[in-house]
KOLVEX-380761 format. One record per residue (C-alpha): x, y, z; residue in one letter. Coordinates in steps of 0.5 Angstrom, whole numbers, padded with zeros to 4 digits, always signed. Example, Ala and Ser with C-alpha at 12.3 -4.5 7.8 and 13.67 -1.06 7.14 Angstrom:
+0025-0009+0016A+0027-0002+0014S
***
This chain:
+0000+0000+0000X+0003+0007-0002X+0001+0014+0001X-0005+0015-0005X-0008+0008-0003X-0008+0010+0004X-0011+0016+0003X-0017+0013-0001X-0018+0008+0004X-0018+0013+0010X-0023+0017+0006X-0027+0011+0005X-0027+0009+0012X-0028+0015+0016X-0033+0018+0011X-0028+0024+0009X-0026+0027+0002X-0019+0025-0001X-0017+0032+0000X-0019+0032+0008X-0016+0025+0009X-0009+0027+0006X-0009+0033+0010X-0010+0029+0016X-0005+0024+0014X+0000+0030+0013X-0002+0033+0019X+0000+0026+0023X+0006+0026+0020X+0009+0033+0021X+0006+0032+0029X+0010+0026+0030X+0016+0028+0027X+0016+0035+0031X+0015+0031+0037X+0021+0026+0036X+0025+0032+0034X+0024+0035+0041X+0026+0028+0044X+0019+0026+0046X+0016+0019+0044X+0009+0018+0041X+0005+0013+0044X-0001+0010+0041X-0004+0005+0045X-0005-0002+0041X-0001+0001+0035X+0006+0002+0037X+0011+0008+0040X+0015+0012+0036X+0022+0014+0039X+0029+0016+0038X+0035+0013+0040X+0042+0015+0040X+0047+0011+0036X+0054+0011+0038X+0060+0013+0033X+0063+0007+0030X+0068+0005+0025X+0065+0002+0018X+0068-0001+0012X+0068+0001+0005X+0065-0005+0001X+0069-0004-0005X+0076-0002-0003X+0076-0005+0004X+0078+0002+0007X+0076+0004+0014X+0071+0009+0015X+0069+0013+0021X+0061+0014+0022X+0059+0019+0026X+0054+0019+0032X+0047+0020+0030X+0040+0020+0033X+0035+0015+0029X+0028+0014+0029X+0025+0008+0032X+0018+0004+0032X+0016-0001+0037X+0009-0004+0035X+0004-0005+0040X+0001-0011+0042X-0006-0010+0038X-0002-0009+0032X+0002-0015+0033X-0004-0019+0034X-0008-0017+0028X-0002-0019+0024X-0001-0026+0026X
***
């Protein structure tokens, strides 16, 4: 399912126009991104939790040359599915 399929499905399920559904999805994405950028987590009971984690600096290898590379430390997004989501997929 891509974004346009998701917009169609949400519009049909919620009785919204496609424009309203697209606006709601975009608003959801922006809100989650802003919260994660501040370091907050977003918990949706039964669905999952969006968080950020700190990844340490490390040494990697260039696959073509085998040369060592320094990879900087970074803050990365994570998603942990909730029990409701896990159970619905089984």
